[in-house]
TIVEXKOL-161961 format. One record per atom (N, C-alpha, C, CB): atom name; x, y, z. Coordinates in Angstrom, 3 decimals, decimal comma. Glycine has a CB too. Layout:
% residues N
a:c1:c2:c3
CA:X:Y:Z
...
This chain:
% residues 150
a:c1:c2:c3
N:110,971:126,785:107,707
CA:112,349:126,500:108,020
C:112,867:125,391:107,102
CB:112,498:126,107:109,498
N:114,123:125,426:106,809
CA:114,745:124,438:105,946
C:115,745:123,633:106,778
CB:115,442:125,116:104,724
N:115,742:122,323:106,587
CA:116,714:121,483:107,270
C:118,055:121,658:106,576
CB:116,272:119,985:107,277
N:119,061:121,968:107,346
CA:120,391:122,165:106,786
C:121,363:121,309:107,570
CB:120,811:123,665:106,819
N:122,205:120,578:106,869
CA:123,223:119,775:107,526
C:124,411:120,658:107,843
CB:123,646:118,575:106,647
N:124,931:120,586:109,076
CA:126,183:121,274:109,393
C:127,288:120,673:108,545
CB:126,525:121,165:110,913
N:127,437:119,407:108,613
CA:128,282:118,601:107,736
C:127,554:117,280:107,603
CB:129,769:118,419:108,303
N:127,758:116,589:106,538
CA:127,077:115,315:106,389
C:127,693:114,344:107,378
CB:127,175:114,777:104,928
N:126,869:113,853:108,281
CA:127,316:112,892:109,277
C:126,376:111,713:109,230
CB:127,369:113,517:110,701
N:126,912:110,537:109,276
CA:126,079:109,355:109,293
C:125,693:109,099:110,741
CB:126,809:108,123:108,660
N:124,636:109,790:111,168
CA:124,256:109,734:112,564
C:122,817:109,288:112,754
CB:124,461:111,073:113,202
N:122,187:108,909:111,698
CA:120,787:108,522:111,784
C:120,636:107,058:112,126
CB:120,076:108,823:110,486
N:119,408:106,589:112,094
CA:119,176:105,175:112,384
C:119,763:104,292:111,286
CB:117,674:104,898:112,540
N:120,003:103,058:111,618
CA:120,546:102,110:110,651
C:119,433:101,617:109,738
CB:121,229:100,923:111,365
N:119,684:101,661:108,442
CA:118,732:101,155:107,467
C:118,772:99,635:107,515
CB:119,048:101,685:106,031
N:117,641:99,006:107,772
CA:117,591:97,550:107,936
C:117,926:96,804:106,652
CB:116,221:97,132:108,419
N:117,617:97,413:105,491
CA:117,879:96,731:104,221
C:119,359:96,713:103,888
CB:117,109:97,398:103,093
N:120,040:97,831:104,096
CA:121,438:97,933:103,680
C:122,417:97,826:104,837
CB:121,659:99,228:102,964
N:121,917:97,856:106,082
CA:122,738:97,813:107,274
C:123,719:98,978:107,315
CB:123,484:96,498:107,347
N:123,316:100,122:106,773
CA:124,134:101,333:106,806
C:123,392:102,396:107,595
CB:124,463:101,836:105,368
N:124,155:103,278:108,212
CA:123,508:104,382:108,895
C:123,064:105,407:107,876
CB:124,443:105,016:109,936
N:121,942:106,045:108,147
CA:121,421:107,046:107,230
C:121,887:108,428:107,649
CB:119,889:106,989:107,175
N:121,835:109,355:106,709
CA:122,199:110,732:106,999
C:120,991:111,410:107,604
CB:122,689:111,480:105,724
N:121,203:112,077:108,717
CA:120,114:112,747:109,410
C:120,483:114,210:109,596
CB:119,814:112,070:110,776
N:119,611:115,154:109,217
CA:119,920:116,564:109,425
C:120,121:116,838:110,908
CB:118,801:117,460:108,857
N:121,159:117,606:111,246
CA:121,452:117,854:112,649
C:121,174:119,280:113,069
CB:122,875:117,524:112,935
N:120,814:120,146:112,155
CA:120,609:121,534:112,514
C:119,488:122,121:111,667
CB:121,907:122,341:112,340
N:118,507:122,745:112,306
CA:117,460:123,437:111,580
C:117,840:124,901:111,536
CB:116,058:123,225:112,236
N:118,057:125,423:110,341
CA:118,485:126,801:110,221
C:118,255:127,271:108,805
CB:119,957:126,960:110,618
N:117,947:128,533:108,671
CA:117,874:129,078:107,323
C:119,221:129,641:106,930
CB:116,787:130,159:107,222
N:120,063:129,917:107,907
CA:121,429:130,372:107,673
C:121,492:131,524:106,682
CB:122,276:129,227:107,175
N:120,442:132,331:106,647
CA:120,424:133,470:105,754
C:120,243:133,109:104,302
CB:121,662:134,234:105,909
N:119,999:131,839:103,982
CA:119,930:131,405:102,602
C:118,530:131,536:102,009
CB:120,392:129,986:102,497
N:117,516:131,361:102,832
CA:116,156:131,325:102,326
C:115,365:132,451:102,947
CB:115,492:129,971:102,612
N:114,734:133,254:102,122
CA:113,923:134,344:102,639
C:112,572:133,797:103,089
CB:113,742:135,453:101,572
N:111,713:134,674:103,566
CA:110,397:134,251:104,031
C:109,429:133,979:102,883
CB:109,815:135,301:104,946
N:109,863:134,163:101,645
CA:108,974:133,899:100,521
C:108,742:132,410:100,379
CB:109,549:134,476:99,223
N:107,744:132,039:99,635
CA:107,395:130,633:99,445
C:108,093:130,034:98,238
CB:105,896:130,481:99,295
N:109,056:130,728:97,655
CA:109,757:130,262:96,470
C:111,225:130,017:96,819
CB:109,625:131,285:95,310
N:111,690:128,812:96,557
CA:113,102:128,490:96,735
C:113,656:128,170:95,361
CB:113,314:127,293:97,738
N:114,696:128,874:94,978
CA:115,280:128,702:93,648
C:116,396:127,661:93,680
CB:115,819:130,042:93,117
N:116,826:127,270:92,499
CA:117,918:126,309:92,378
C:119,189:126,875:93,021
CB:118,171:125,956:90,889
N:119,425:128,167:92,873
CA:120,600:128,796:93,467
C:120,570:128,667:94,988
CB:120,682:130,275:93,060
N:119,399:128,858:95,582
CA:119,289:128,717:97,027
C:119,489:127,262:97,456
CB:117,929:129,229:97,506
N:118,990:126,324:96,668
CA:119,204:124,910:96,974
C:120,695:124,593:96,910
CB:118,412:124,004:95,992
N:121,387:125,106:95,901
CA:122,835:124,896:95,779
C:123,538:125,463:97,012
CB:123,388:125,562:94,478
N:123,155:126,663:97,437
CA:123,774:127,274:98,616
C:123,579:126,413:99,861
CB:123,196:128,671:98,854
N:122,362:125,917:100,062
CA:122,044:125,119:101,248
C:122,810:123,800:101,236
CB:120,530:124,852:101,327
N:122,799:123,120:100,095
CA:123,484:121,823:100,003
C:124,998:122,013:100,124
CB:123,137:121,114:98,667
N:125,543:123,048:99,513
CA:126,983:123,304:99,594
C:127,390:123,571:101,039
CB:127,378:124,499:98,696
N:126,602:124,363:101,733
CA:126,910:124,662:103,136
C:126,821:123,397:103,987
CB:125,952:125,741:103,684
N:125,835:122,582:103,719
CA:125,623:121,389:104,536
C:126,609:120,270:104,279
CB:124,256:120,879:104,315
N:127,108:120,173:103,057
CA:127,985:119,057:102,724
C:129,464:119,421:102,741
CB:127,624:118,523:101,377
N:129,762:120,693:102,696
CA:131,158:121,095:102,653
C:131,718:121,151:101,247
CB:131,977:120,163:103,476
N:130,904:120,855:100,245
CA:131,349:120,971:98,859
C:131,328:122,433:98,447
CB:130,460:120,122:97,915
N:132,074:122,751:97,404
CA:132,005:124,113:96,885
C:130,699:124,285:96,122
CB:133,224:124,429:95,973
N:130,329:125,521:95,858
CA:129,094:125,783:95,109
C:129,210:125,276:93,676
CB:128,771:127,287:95,111
N:130,402:125,331:93,096
CA:130,608:124,832:91,738
C:130,405:123,319:91,704
CB:132,022:125,202:91,226
N:130,985:122,612:92,673
CA:130,818:121,164:92,737
C:129,354:120,787:92,981
CB:131,706:120,576:93,838
N:128,715:121,509:93,884
CA:127,311:121,237:94,197
C:126,426:121,494:92,992
CB:126,847:122,091:95,375
N:126,689:122,569:92,265
CA:125,920:122,866:91,055
C:126,083:121,747:90,033
CB:126,361:124,212:90,447
N:127,297:121,246:89,877
CA:127,539:120,158:88,933
C:126,779:118,897:89,346
CB:129,044:119,862:88,833
N:126,758:118,594:90,640
CA:126,046:117,414:91,119
C:124,548:117,565:90,883
CB:126,331:117,177:92,612
N:123,995:118,715:91,232
CA:122,547:118,928:91,065
C:122,173:118,932:89,585
CB:122,110:120,259:91,728
N:122,985:119,570:88,737
CA:122,714:119,566:87,301
C:122,754:118,145:86,738
CB:123,727:120,454:86,565
N:123,738:117,360:87,169
CA:123,822:115,973:86,723
C:122,637:115,149:87,186
CB:125,100:115,344:87,219
N:122,206:115,368:88,418
CA:121,055:114,680:88,977
C:119,797:114,995:88,161
CB:120,857:115,074:90,451
N:119,572:116,277:87,895
CA:118,389:116,676:87,128
C:118,455:116,184:85,682
CB:118,236:118,195:87,150
N:119,646:116,230:85,074
CA:119,804:115,750:83,703
C:119,527:114,251:83,615
CB:121,216:116,059:83,187
N:119,937:113,508:84,634
CA:119,692:112,069:84,646
C:118,200:111,771:84,739
CB:120,436:111,410:85,812
N:117,492:112,518:85,575
CA:116,043:112,331:85,675
C:115,369:112,669:84,349
CB:115,458:113,201:86,808
N:115,764:113,790:83,738
CA:115,177:114,180:82,447
C:115,440:113,117:81,387
CB:115,743:115,537:81,982
N:116,671:112,634:81,329
CA:117,025:111,616:80,340
C:116,208:110,351:80,543
CB:118,518:111,292:80,415
N:116,096:109,897:81,790
CA:115,369:108,658:82,081
C:113,888:108,783:81,728
CB:115,524:108,288:83,560
N:113,267:109,863:82,127
CA:111,834:110,037:81,865
C:111,573:110,213:80,369
CB:111,287:111,250:82,646
N:112,477:110,904:79,674
CA:112,286:111,073:78,233
C:112,437:109,760:77,481
CB:113,274:112,090:77,689
N:113,103:108,776:78,098
CA:113,231:107,444:77,514
C:112,235:106,462:78,117
CB:114,646:106,924:77,702
N:111,106:106,985:78,591
CA:109,991:106,204:79,141
C:110,352:105,354:80,352
CB:109,440:105,317:78,082
N:111,320:105,777:81,130
CA:111,667:105,070:82,361
C:111,047:105,800:83,545
CB:113,210:104,957:82,528
N:110,604:105,037:84,523
CA:110,099:105,617:85,760
C:111,278:105,889:86,676
CB:109,062:104,680:86,446
N:111,249:107,012:87,367
CA:112,305:107,371:88,306
C:111,682:107,409:89,697
CB:112,972:108,751:87,933
N:112,187:106,567:90,602
CA:111,659:106,508:91,953
C:112,750:106,888:92,938
CB:111,104:105,107:92,267
N:112,456:107,850:93,795
CA:113,370:108,277:94,845
C:112,697:107,971:96,176
CB:113,734:109,805:94,718
N:113,153:106,926:96,845
CA:112,524:106,502:98,100
C:112,495:107,652:99,101
CB:113,272:105,293:98,701
N:111,352:107,821:99,725
CA:111,188:108,878:100,708
C:110,852:110,220:100,093
CB:112,425:109,005:101,520
N:110,885:110,325:98,777
CA:110,566:111,591:98,104
C:109,393:111,423:97,154
CB:111,785:112,118:97,340
N:109,529:110,539:96,175
CA:108,441:110,320:95,226
C:108,961:109,765:93,919
CB:107,682:111,610:94,975
N:108,088:109,766:92,926
CA:108,467:109,206:91,646
C:108,001:110,050:90,481
CB:107,923:107,827:91,515
N:108,788:110,025:89,410
CA:108,461:110,711:88,165
C:108,075:109,643:87,157
CB:109,661:111,589:87,645
N:106,864:109,715:86,650
CA:106,358:108,703:85,732
C:105,956:109,330:84,402
CB:105,169:107,968:86,351
N:106,502:108,843:83,293
CA:106,060:109,334:81,984
C:104,694:108,731:81,658
CB:107,101:108,981:80,870
N:103,797:109,548:81,124
CA:102,467:109,078:80,745
C:102,123:109,586:79,352
CB:101,405:109,538:81,770
N:101,222:108,896:78,700
CA:100,733:109,312:77,386
C:99,329:109,863:77,584
CB:100,744:108,118:76,349
N:99,117:111,119:77,252
CA:97,791:111,726:77,330
C:97,083:111,487:76,006
CB:97,878:113,255:77,655
N:95,823:111,135:76,068
CA:95,082:110,829:74,849
C:94,618:112,118:74,155
CB:93,872:109,928:75,170
N:94,343:111,994:72,886
CA:93,811:113,124:72,127
C:92,390:113,400:72,601
CB:93,842:112,840:70,589
N:92,005:114,663:72,559
CA:90,659:115,009:73,008
C:90,183:116,278:72,323
CB:90,621:115,182:74,533
N:88,912:116,534:72,471
CA:88,311:117,740:71,911
C:87,898:118,632:73,071
CB:87,087:117,401:70,987
N:88,319:119,895:73,021
CA:87,937:120,859:74,049
C:87,228:122,026:73,395
CB:89,170:121,345:74,847
N:86,779:122,950:74,202
CA:86,113:124,145:73,686
C:86,834:125,394:74,164
CB:84,636:124,180:74,121
N:86,906:126,369:73,283
CA:87,414:127,676:73,653
C:86,336:128,327:74,522
CB:87,764:128,557:72,379
N:86,637:128,702:75,771
CA:85,600:129,242:76,647
C:85,015:130,578:76,170
CB:86,158:129,413:78,024
N:85,767:131,360:75,397
CA:85,254:132,652:74,927
C:84,326:132,506:73,724
CB:86,410:133,572:74,569
N:84,736:131,660:72,785
CA:83,975:131,576:71,538
C:83,113:130,326:71,452
CB:84,913:131,615:70,364
N:83,405:129,324:72,271
CA:82,670:128,069:72,195
C:83,131:127,180:71,053
CB:81,207:128,346:72,052
N:84,154:127,608:70,330
CA:84,671:126,860:69,193
C:85,356:125,582:69,672
CB:85,650:127,724:68,376
N:85,159:124,468:68,953
CA:85,794:123,205:69,289
C:87,263:123,246:68,875
CB:85,065:122,025:68,607
N:88,098:122,695:69,732
CA:89,534:122,647:69,465
C:90,000:121,212:69,662
CB:90,327:123,633:70,395
N:90,719:120,678:68,670
CA:91,288:119,342:68,788
C:92,662:119,441:69,448
CB:91,390:118,654:67,394
N:92,813:118,744:70,561
CA:94,098:118,684:71,248
C:94,700:117,316:70,944
CB:93,944:118,920:72,805
N:95,859:117,294:70,290
CA:96,457:115,998:69,932
C:96,999:115,267:71,165
CB:97,588:116,199:68,909
N:97,254:113,986:71,019
CA:97,863:113,199:72,089
C:99,274:113,726:72,342
CB:97,890:111,677:71,726
N:99,710:113,622:73,592
CA:101,044:114,087:73,928
C:101,578:113,330:75,136
CB:101,037:115,596:74,198
N:102,912:113,391:75,294
CA:103,561:112,768:76,442
C:103,722:113,806:77,539
CB:104,934:112,160:76,049
N:103,572:113,359:78,793
CA:103,730:114,246:79,932
C:104,430:113,483:81,059
CB:102,352:114,803:80,402
N:104,848:114,215:82,077
CA:105,463:113,615:83,251
C:104,559:113,879:84,437
CB:106,898:114,175:83,498
N:104,336:112,834:85,226
CA:103,511:112,955:86,421
C:104,411:112,685:87,619
CB:102,283:111,966:86,386
N:104,348:113,555:88,623
CA:105,091:113,331:89,861
C:104,126:112,822:90,913
CB:105,806:114,632:90,341
N:104,496:111,731:91,559
CA:103,670:111,180:92,631
C:104,515:111,182:93,900
CB:103,151:109,728:92,284
N:104,139:112,018:94,888
CA:104,935:112,082:96,114
C:104,831:110,801:96,932
CB:104,498:113,266:96,959
N:105,891:110,506:97,681
CA:105,889:109,320:98,536
C:105,042:109,580:99,774
CB:107,333:108,926:98,940
N:104,742:108,519:100,472
CA:103,964:108,625:101,703
C:104,694:109,517:102,718
CB:103,705:107,220:102,303
N:106,008:109,360:102,820
CA:106,790:110,154:103,759
C:106,719:111,643:103,426
CB:108,240:109,687:103,760
N:106,801:111,978:102,143
CA:106,730:113,377:101,731
C:105,349:113,953:102,012
CB:107,069:113,517:100,243
N:104,299:113,195:101,669
CA:102,937:113,673:101,935
C:102,715:113,919:103,419
CB:101,909:112,668:101,418
N:103,166:112,980:104,267
CA:102,999:113,151:105,711
C:103,827:114,320:106,232
CB:103,387:111,868:106,446
N:105,034:114,488:105,706
CA:105,882:115,603:106,112
C:105,273:116,949:105,768
CB:107,234:115,483:105,468
N:104,648:117,039:104,607
CA:104,012:118,290:104,202
C:102,799:118,566:105,089
CB:103,595:118,237:102,711
N:102,036:117,527:105,394
CA:100,865:117,701:106,270
C:101,266:118,166:107,653
CB:100,081:116,399:106,377
N:102,318:117,569:108,206
CA:102,737:117,891:109,566
C:103,509:119,198:109,636
CB:103,580:116,774:110,127
N:104,207:119,540:108,591
CA:105,020:120,741:108,586
C:106,303:120,534:109,362
CB:104,245:121,907:109,160
N:107,226:121,466:109,229
CA:108,483:121,407:109,960
C:108,311:122,090:111,299
CB:109,628:122,057:109,158
N:109,090:121,699:112,301
CA:108,974:122,344:113,605
C:109,419:123,795:113,544
CB:109,794:121,592:114,644
N:108,874:124,600:114,444
CA:109,289:126,000:114,531
C:110,720:126,064:115,031
CB:108,346:126,809:115,463
N:111,346:127,230:114,898
CA:112,750:127,382:115,268
C:112,969:127,041:116,748
CB:113,225:128,815:114,976
N:112,072:127,486:117,628
CA:112,225:127,219:119,047
C:112,156:125,718:119,326
CB:111,152:127,963:119,848
N:111,228:125,018:118,668
CA:111,097:123,582:118,863
C:112,322:122,854:118,321
CB:109,824:123,062:118,185
N:112,835:123,334:117,198
CA:113,961:122,659:116,568
C:115,228:122,797:117,400
CB:114,192:123,211:115,170
N:115,361:123,898:118,126
CA:116,584:124,110:118,890
C:116,691:123,165:120,074
CB:116,653:125,539:119,370
N:115,572:122,577:120,516
CA:115,625:121,667:121,646
C:115,694:120,216:121,220
CB:114,436:121,877:122,528
N:115,795:119,977:119,915
CA:115,947:118,599:119,458
C:117,274:118,061:119,940
CB:115,847:118,502:117,919
N:117,336:116,804:120,360
CA:118,599:116,257:120,844
C:119,640:116,218:119,743
CB:118,391:114,863:121,411
N:120,835:116,640:120,072
CA:121,931:116,611:119,110
C:122,519:115,209:119,090
CB:123,021:117,669:119,459
N:122,986:114,755:117,944
CA:123,575:113,418:117,883
C:124,838:113,352:118,722
CB:123,883:113,028:116,434
N:125,098:112,195:119,298
CA:126,295:112,023:120,111
C:127,514:111,951:119,209
CB:126,191:110,758:120,987
N:128,590:112,556:119,670
CA:129,836:112,518:118,916
C:130,478:111,156:119,104
CB:130,798:113,652:119,361
N:131,085:110,630:118,077
CA:131,728:109,324:118,158
C:132,881:109,388:119,166
CB:132,240:108,870:116,759
N:132,908:108,427:120,075
CA:133,984:108,340:121,029
C:133,799:109,179:122,282
CB:135,225:108,725:120,377
N:132,680:109,941:122,399
CA:132,445:110,718:123,607
C:131,419:110,035:124,463
CB:131,998:112,135:123,273
N:131,498:110,251:125,743
CA:130,550:109,623:126,672
C:129,490:110,590:127,080
CB:131,257:109,092:127,901
């Protein structure tokens, strides 16, 4: 199941560092966007985010493209990118080494190269281990209170 926001509402707990309320998903639903396959494409992510935020798909695509371009630019310029609660992208230098062709046994020199390493955050690792609740469990989650209602 994928967490989908009905609309972005600041209904989560208050962040102690910034004293702002956080965005909390209020509805667990696939909304017909994600099939049962284990592959989610960028188009499906755009559909889910657009539905949850109220932005158009064109606007959402522009935001996601800009986000990804910024990460690519930063990492290509040897900057670390850290997204709290998700993980970090770290550029690394791989050293040159000698390997063997498994079929022929011939030695092959592999030159040094730059690569990107993703290190998931503790929250992401724990979330993956625990998994998301089933649809029946998610439907009984308490809904956030509406502002001004008793």
